ZADO-1210 file (C-alpha; in nm, 4 decimals, padded with zeros to 6 digits):
<atoms>
<atom x="-25.6240" y="06.9938" z="17.3202" code="MET" pos="1"/>
<atom x="-25.5428" y="07.2055" z="17.0010" code="ILE" pos="2"/>
<atom x="-25.8121" y="07.4764" z="16.9341" code="PRO" pos="3"/>
<atom x="-26.0465" y="07.5248" z="16.6676" code="PRO" pos="4"/>
<atom x="-26.0042" y="07.7329" z="16.3884" code="VAL" pos="5"/>
<atom x="-26.1797" y="08.0139" z="16.3739" code="ALA" pos="6"/>
<atom x="-26.4369" y="08.1023" z="16.0720" code="GLY" pos="7"/>
<atom x="-26.3532" y="08.3432" z="15.8044" code="VAL" pos="8"/>
<atom x="-26.4662" y="08.6805" z="15.9814" code="PRO" pos="9"/>
<atom x="-26.7748" y="08.8606" z="15.7354" code="ALA" pos="10"/>
<atom x="-26.6657" y="09.1376" z="15.5509" code="ALA" pos="11"/>
<atom x="-26.8029" y="09.4609" z="15.6877" code="PRO" pos="12"/>
<atom x="-27.1127" y="09.6308" z="15.5960" code="SER" pos="13"/>
<atom x="-26.9678" y="09.9334" z="15.4734" code="SER" pos="14"/>
<atom x="-26.8248" y="09.7405" z="15.1540" code="VAL" pos="15"/>
<atom x="-27.1339" y="09.5685" z="15.0572" code="SER" pos="16"/>
<atom x="-27.3203" y="09.8761" z="15.1120" code="ALA" pos="17"/>
<atom x="-27.1199" y="10.0924" z="14.9302" code="THR" pos="18"/>
<atom x="-27.0864" y="09.8145" z="14.6338" code="ALA" pos="19"/>
<atom x="-27.5056" y="09.7372" z="14.6700" code="ALA" pos="20"/>
<atom x="-27.5544" y="10.1454" z="14.6409" code="SER" pos="21"/>
<atom x="-27.3492" y="10.2259" z="14.3127" code="GLN" pos="22"/>
<atom x="-27.6067" y="10.3105" z="14.0187" code="SER" pos="23"/>
<atom x="-27.5525" y="10.1664" z="13.7093" code="PRO" pos="24"/>
<atom x="-27.4785" y="10.4795" z="13.5844" code="ALA" pos="25"/>
<atom x="-27.1331" y="10.4267" z="13.7599" code="ASN" pos="26"/>
<atom x="-26.9555" y="10.2292" z="13.4717" code="GLY" pos="27"/>
<atom x="-26.6648" y="10.0790" z="13.3909" code="PHE" pos="28"/>
<atom x="-26.4740" y="10.3866" z="13.3085" code="GLY" pos="29"/>
<atom x="-26.5450" y="10.5484" z="13.5954" code="ASP" pos="30"/>
<atom x="-26.4505" y="10.2514" z="13.8334" code="THR" pos="31"/>
<atom x="-26.1075" y="10.2094" z="13.6359" code="ILE" pos="32"/>
<atom x="-26.0606" y="10.6684" z="13.6301" code="ALA" pos="33"/>
<atom x="-26.1317" y="10.6047" z="14.0291" code="SER" pos="34"/>
<atom x="-25.8449" y="10.3336" z="14.0351" code="ALA" pos="35"/>
<atom x="-25.6150" y="10.5377" z="13.8707" code="LEU" pos="36"/>
<atom x="-25.6479" y="10.8200" z="14.0901" code="GLU" pos="37"/>
<atom x="-25.6402" y="10.6053" z="14.3868" code="SER" pos="38"/>
<atom x="-25.2683" y="10.4765" z="14.2857" code="VAL" pos="39"/>
<atom x="-25.1626" y="10.8325" z="14.1667" code="SER" pos="40"/>
<atom x="-25.2544" y="10.9357" z="14.5369" code="GLN" pos="41"/>
<atom x="-25.0674" y="10.6474" z="14.7002" code="ALA" pos="42"/>
<atom x="-24.7519" y="10.7734" z="14.4536" code="GLU" pos="43"/>
<atom x="-24.7833" y="11.1491" z="14.6046" code="PHE" pos="44"/>
<atom x="-24.8184" y="11.0773" z="14.9283" code="ASN" pos="45"/>
<atom x="-24.4907" y="10.8180" z="14.8893" code="ALA" pos="46"/>
<atom x="-24.2775" y="11.1335" z="14.7442" code="ASP" pos="47"/>
<atom x="-24.4545" y="11.3751" z="14.9987" code="ALA" pos="48"/>
<atom x="-24.3068" y="11.1296" z="15.2619" code="LEU" pos="49"/>
<atom x="-23.9399" y="11.0900" z="15.0843" code="ALA" pos="50"/>
<atom x="-23.9358" y="11.4493" z="15.0952" code="THR" pos="51"/>
<atom x="-24.0144" y="11.4891" z="15.4062" code="ASP" pos="52"/>
<atom x="-23.7786" y="11.2134" z="15.5359" code="VAL" pos="53"/>
<atom x="-23.5023" y="11.3813" z="15.3303" code="ALA" pos="54"/>
<atom x="-23.5596" y="11.7479" z="15.4553" code="LEU" pos="55"/>
<atom x="-23.5207" y="11.5711" z="15.7990" code="GLY" pos="56"/>
<atom x="-23.9232" y="11.6138" z="15.9114" code="GLY" pos="57"/>
<atom x="-24.1284" y="11.4207" z="16.1762" code="ASP" pos="58"/>
<atom x="-24.1729" y="11.1085" z="15.9667" code="THR" pos="59"/>
<atom x="-23.9796" y="10.7863" z="16.0226" code="SER" pos="60"/>
<atom x="-23.8574" y="10.5608" z="15.8314" code="VAL" pos="61"/>
<atom x="-24.1024" y="10.3172" z="15.8753" code="GLN" pos="62"/>
<atom x="-24.4268" y="10.5407" z="15.7585" code="GLU" pos="63"/>
<atom x="-24.2412" y="10.5896" z="15.4759" code="LEU" pos="64"/>
<atom x="-24.1209" y="10.2642" z="15.3894" code="MET" pos="65"/>
<atom x="-24.5203" y="10.1344" z="15.4316" code="VAL" pos="66"/>
<atom x="-24.6026" y="10.4217" z="15.1921" code="ALA" pos="67"/>
<atom x="-24.3406" y="10.2952" z="14.9443" code="MET" pos="68"/>
<atom x="-24.4779" y="09.9384" z="14.9649" code="THR" pos="69"/>
<atom x="-24.8552" y="10.0777" z="14.9353" code="LYS" pos="70"/>
<atom x="-24.7901" y="10.2673" z="14.6536" code="ALA" pos="71"/>
<atom x="-24.5364" y="09.9777" z="14.4548" code="SER" pos="72"/>
<atom x="-24.8071" y="09.6975" z="14.5186" code="LEU" pos="73"/>
<atom x="-25.0260" y="09.9165" z="14.3863" code="SER" pos="74"/>
<atom x="-24.8524" y="09.9985" z="14.0370" code="VAL" pos="75"/>
<atom x="-24.8159" y="09.5835" z="14.0288" code="ASP" pos="76"/>
<atom x="-25.1861" y="09.5422" z="14.0881" code="LEU" pos="77"/>
<atom x="-25.2613" y="09.7933" z="13.8264" code="LEU" pos="78"/>
<atom x="-25.0234" y="09.6616" z="13.5678" code="VAL" pos="79"/>
<atom x="-25.1831" y="09.3393" z="13.5832" code="GLN" pos="80"/>
<atom x="-25.5368" y="09.5106" z="13.5919" code="VAL" pos="81"/>
<atom x="-25.4009" y="09.6143" z="13.2262" code="ARG" pos="82"/>
<atom x="-25.2506" y="09.3406" z="13.1156" code="ASN" pos="83"/>
<atom x="-25.5843" y="09.0786" z="13.1981" code="LYS" pos="84"/>
<atom x="-25.7879" y="09.3663" z="13.0086" code="ALA" pos="85"/>
<atom x="-25.5431" y="09.3851" z="12.6654" code="VAL" pos="86"/>
<atom x="-25.5577" y="09.0041" z="12.7114" code="GLU" pos="87"/>
<atom x="-25.9861" y="08.9900" z="12.7386" code="ALA" pos="88"/>
<atom x="-25.9906" y="09.2378" z="12.4534" code="TYR" pos="89"/>
<atom x="-25.7227" y="09.0124" z="12.2333" code="GLN" pos="90"/>
<atom x="-25.9375" y="08.7067" z="12.3369" code="GLU" pos="91"/>
<atom x="-26.2784" y="08.9472" z="12.2011" code="VAL" pos="92"/>
<atom x="-26.1187" y="09.0000" z="11.8691" code="MET" pos="93"/>
<atom x="-25.9886" y="08.6569" z="11.7826" code="ARG" pos="94"/>
<atom x="-26.3471" y="08.5583" z="11.7994" code="MET" pos="95"/>
<atom x="-26.4963" y="08.4563" z="11.4843" code="GLN" pos="96"/>
<atom x="-26.9154" y="08.5824" z="11.4575" code="ILE" pos="97"/>
</atoms>
């Protein structure tokens, strides 16, 4: 007997509540600035953990690798978002009025 496939769990209520509670004053620029800050923070965190490992601190190599992977993926995502934004801008500029 094959067990049934479970459905996709609903999104946490905090995510939908946060998105719904944003005021119109929080625009695209604020969102981009927040994303840049989180990428920068991930890189600083990975750098601090690498320094701690190099100095023989309490940080394990596994923690360092997780932090470095998160930072790398954050930068990759940021680059892809930038590429899509530039592509969208170029497409708008090619439009004839």
